[in-house]
C-alpha positions, 0 to 999 in steps of 0.5 A: 149400067147402060141407058138400054137397061134403064129403058127396060125398067121404064117400060116396066114402070119400075119408077123407084128402080129407074130413079136409082139407075138414072141417079147412078148412071148420071153420077158415073157418066153425065153424058148429054144422052143420059142428062136428057133421058134423066131430065125427061124422067124427072119431068114425067114423074113430076107431071104424073105425081098425083096419078101414079100408083106405086106398089103397096101404096095406100094413099088416096088420090088427094093424099098423093099430091100432098106428100113429098116422098112416095115409094122412096122417090122425093118430089124435091129430089126430082125437081133438083135433078131436073134442074141439074140436068137442064143446066147440063143440057143448056150449058153448051146448046151447040153440043146438045142435039136439036131434038133434045133442045126441042123436047126440053123447050116443050117440057118447059112450055107445058109445065114451066113451074117445074123449072127454076127461073134462073136455070131456064127462064121463059126468055131463055126458052124463047131464045132456044126456040129462035135458035132452033128455027135457024137450024135445018131440021132434016129429020121428019120426027124432029120436025114434027115435034118442033111443029108441035112445040110451036103450035101445040097441035098434033091433029094435022100430023101426017102418017109419015110424021107419026111413024118418024116420031115413033122411031126418033128415040130409043125403043122402050124409053119413057121419052119414046112412049110419051111421044108415041102417045102424044102423036097417036 
């Protein structure tokens, strides 16, 4: 199993398959890349929990938010895996690409309650952002996402920055789809 296989499943929105694939791949090969994409997947599903409709599901929109397990995916397990992968990414931030740290900080800023305080507190997020500000951001896409993290404003993004954001992450990956949507 490789990340590219999972990206195809993400693109097809086969969330149950994606969850099983990430769980297995992270168990076999807990790399920084796998950790980031798995963390983002968990965060995304938690964010969209009330909105996603799983095949064959008959829950009303109200009921979706009240259940822990849907289509074999547990909200509690998503929170647990988000915590594990976040710890992995923050254990040695010098080994984690800056673009991943920026995305992780943005995820925390948007939905802070998805993260355990002892794993990724607001103080820790601010320290990571401060350390990022001391590093050169050579990639235009990374710089655009960093500026969004600081300002929460995507209206002044230049066409070259939009293009750069569209190619910063692997094609068909959920993280790429999200940032393409965010900066469109």
